[in-house]
C-alpha positions in Angstrom: -13.2 -9.2 -10.4 -13.5 -6.4 -12.9 -11.3 -4.4 -15.2 -11.7 -0.7 -16.2 -9.6 1.7 -18.2 -8.9 5.0 -16.5 -6.2 7.6 -16.7 -4.5 5.9 -19.6 -4.2 2.5 -17.9 -6.3 -0.7 -17.3 -6.9 -1.5 -13.6 -8.3 -4.7 -12.0 -10.6 -3.9 -9.1 -13.3 -5.3 -6.8 -16.1 -3.6 -4.9 -17.7 -5.5 -2.0 -19.9 -4.7 1.0 -22.4 -1.9 1.3 -23.0 1.0 3.5 -22.9 4.8 3.6 -19.1 5.1 3.6 -16.3 3.8 1.3 -13.0 2.4 2.3 -10.2 2.0 -0.3 -7.5 -0.6 0.3 -4.1 0.0 -1.4 -1.7 -2.9 -1.5 2.1 -2.9 -1.1 4.8 -2.9 -3.8 4.9 -6.4 -5.2 1.4 -7.1 -3.9 -2.0 -7.2 -5.5 -5.6 -6.7 -4.3 -5.3 -10.3 -3.0 -3.1 -9.0 -0.3 -6.2 -8.0 1.5 -8.1 -11.3 1.2 -7.9 -12.2 4.9 -8.5 -8.6 6.1 -11.6 -7.9 3.9 -14.3 -9.9 5.8 -13.9 -7.8 8.9 -14.2 -4.5 7.0 -17.0 -4.8 4.5 -20.0 -5.6 6.7 -21.0 -2.0 7.3 -19.3 -0.2 4.5 -18.4 -0.4 0.9 -14.8 -1.5 0.2 -12.9 -0.9 -3.0 -9.6 -2.7 -3.6 -7.6 -2.7 -6.8 -4.3 -3.7 -8.4 -2.3 -0.6 -8.8 -0.7 0.4 -12.1 1.8 -2.3 -13.1 0.8 -4.8 -10.4 -1.2 -8.0 -10.4 -3.6 -8.2 -13.4 -3.6 -4.4 -14.1 -1.9 -3.1 -17.1 1.9 -3.4 -16.9 4.2 -0.4 -16.9 6.6 0.5 -19.6 9.2 3.1 -18.7 8.6 5.3 -15.6 5.7 5.9 -13.3 5.1 8.8 -10.9 3.3 9.4 -7.6 0.9 11.8 -9.5 0.0 9.0 -11.9 -0.7 6.6 -9.0 -3.0 9.1 -7.2 -4.7 10.1 -10.4 -5.3 6.4 -11.2 -7.3 6.1 -8.0 -9.2 9.4 -8.6 -10.1 8.2 -12.0 -11.2 4.8 -10.7 -13.4 6.5 -8.1 -14.9 8.7 -10.7 -15.6 5.9 -13.1 -17.3 3.9 -10.4 -19.5 6.8 -9.4 -18.0 6.9 -5.9 -18.4 10.5 -4.8 -17.6 12.3 -1.6 -14.8 11.5 0.8 -13.3 8.0 1.1 -11.2 6.4 3.8 -7.9 4.8 2.6 -5.8 2.1 4.2 -2.5 1.2 2.6 0.6 -0.9 3.2 4.1 0.5 2.5 4.1 2.0 -1.1 0.3 1.6 -0.9 0.3 3.7 2.2 2.4 6.3 0.4 -0.1 6.4 -2.5 -2.8 7.0 0.0 -0.7 9.9 1.4 -0.2 11.5 -2.0 -3.9 11.0 -2.9 -4.9 12.8 0.4 -2.6 15.7 -0.3 -3.4 15.9 -4.1 -7.2 15.5 -3.5 -7.8 16.8 0.0 -11.5 17.1 -0.5 -11.8 13.4 -1.3 -10.0 11.9 1.8 -11.9 11.3 5.0 -9.2 9.3 6.9 -6.0 7.4 6.4 -4.6 4.2 8.0 -1.0 3.9 7.0 1.2 0.8 7.7 4.9 1.4 7.3 4.4 4.2 4.7 7.2 4.0 2.0 7.2 7.6 0.9 10.6 7.4 -0.8 14.2 6.6 0.1 16.9 8.6 1.8 19.7 9.9 -0.3 22.1 7.3 1.1 19.7 4.5 0.0 19.0 5.9 -3.5 21.7 4.1 -5.4 20.9 0.8 -3.7 17.2 1.2 -4.7 18.3 1.9 -8.3 20.6 -1.1 -8.2 17.7 -3.3 -7.0 15.6 -2.1 -9.9 18.4 -2.9 -12.3 18.8 -6.4 -10.8 15.1 -7.2 -11.1 15.0 -5.9 -14.7 18.0 -8.0 -15.6 17.4 -11.2 -13.7 13.7 -11.2 -12.8 12.2 -11.3 -9.4 14.3 -14.3 -8.4 17.3 -12.1 -8.5 16.2 -10.3 -5.3 13.6 -12.6 -3.7 15.8 -14.0 -0.9 17.2 -10.7 0.3 13.9 -8.9 0.0 11.8 -11.4 1.9 14.5 -11.9 4.6 13.7 -8.3 5.7 10.1 -8.0 4.8 8.8 -11.5 5.7 11.3 -12.9 8.3 10.8 -16.3 9.9 9.3 -14.8 13.1 6.2 -13.8 11.2 5.9 -16.9 9.0 3.2 -18.2 11.2 1.7 -20.3 8.4 4.2 -21.9 6.0 1.5 -22.5 3.4 0.5 -18.8 3.5 4.2 -17.8 3.1 4.8 -20.2 0.3 1.8 -18.9 -1.6 2.9 -15.3 -1.0 6.4 -16.0 -2.2 5.1 -17.7 -5.4 2.8 -14.7 -6.1 5.6 -12.3 -5.4 7.8 -14.1 -7.9 5.1 -13.7 -10.5 5.5 -9.9 -10.5 6.3 -8.2 -13.8 10.0 -7.2 -13.4 9.8 -4.1 -15.5 6.8 -2.7 -13.6 8.5 -3.7 -10.2 11.6 -1.9 -11.3 9.6 1.2 -12.3 8.1 1.4 -8.7 11.6 1.2 -7.2 12.7 4.0 -9.6 9.7 6.1 -8.5 10.8 5.8 -4.9 14.3 6.8 -5.8 13.2 9.7 -8.0 10.9 11.5 -5.6 10.7 11.4 -1.8 7.3 12.7 -0.7 7.9 12.6 3.1 7.4 16.4 3.1 3.8 15.8 2.2 3.1 14.2 5.6 2.8 17.6 7.2 0.1 18.5 4.6 -2.3 15.7 5.5 -5.6 17.3 6.7 -7.6 14.3 7.7 -7.6 11.9 10.7 -4.7 9.5 10.4 -3.6 6.3 12.1 0.0 5.2 11.4 1.1 1.6 12.2 4.4 -0.1 12.1 5.4 -3.8 12.4 7.7 -4.8 15.3 9.4 -7.3 13.0 9.6 -5.1 9.9 13.2 -5.1 8.8 12.6 -2.4 6.2 10.4 0.2 8.0 10.5 -0.6 11.7 8.8 1.4 14.5 12.0 3.4 15.1 11.6 4.9 11.6 7.8 5.0 11.3 6.9 6.5 14.7 9.0 9.7 14.2 7.5 9.9 10.7 4.0 9.8 12.2 4.8 12.8 14.3 5.0 14.9 11.1 1.3 14.3 10.5 -1.0 16.8 12.3 -2.9 14.9 15.1 -1.9 11.4 13.9 -2.1 8.4 16.1 0.6 5.7 16.2 0.3 2.0 16.9 2.9 -0.7 16.9 1.7 -4.0 15.7 3.3 -7.4 16.4 3.7 -7.9 12.7 6.1 -7.4 9.8 6.2 -5.4 6.6 3.4 -7.3 4.8 1.1 -7.0 7.8 -2.2 -7.6 5.9 -0.9 -11.1 5.0 1.2 -11.8 8.1 -1.3 -10.7 10.7 -4.6 -9.9 9.0 -6.5 -10.0 12.2 -4.4 -7.2 13.8 -4.6 -5.1 10.7 -8.4 -5.5 10.4 -8.8 -4.6 14.0 -6.7 -1.5 13.7 -8.5 -0.3 10.7 -12.0 -1.0 11.9 -11.4 0.4 15.4 -10.0 3.6 14.1 -12.8 4.1 11.6 -15.5 3.0 14.0 -14.3 5.6 16.5 -14.7 8.2 13.8 -18.2 6.8 13.1 -17.0 6.1 9.6 
């Protein structure tokens, strides 16, 4: 792993594979670049793959105060620049990571070749805004343990706990999140809903949703996908954290979509 300072923050990243194209993997809120460990081997045989810990996550620099969608997109742009990755890249993201990919594609349309978005968390509805702020406050006051049971009941339900060792490791890693940074991401979701940006996406897009995702089920995500010009939709037999729960399905969806584009 490597670290680099861009856009006023320090990011941990990894580049693997080789080929004429680049795929960027953006993890979920509460995740790290390790969220893609079991997906990566199927994706980096014919292309270069960049994955990183977003601002405040994993071993990247922690967040003090607030964070914005613009900062998240600019962090990625700065990382690409610093690594000398020019031209368009494909992006695949999970939940908040998918939303970061959306905002990047809209903010930097000349740099996005394609998107694969699993359960994009582009913000919260007005009726969920206070609950999201309350969740941030709970985490900041009591740490990640204050919300772990309620959070994972919806995002990692028993039906997708196919491997108890994998779940136990994920839970332990999730608990290790920095509470202040995790709270800041929740506040970002509450502060600005970027769902209106879906209609501005100008590159080929695949949207996926997990059948067992209690947070962003297909009933929410499929209508959302229809806002994206020409987007395809695919329901996966998975949950919210699909790259961990069903890495094979996620790898197949990403690779098949990009292969069909000859990317």
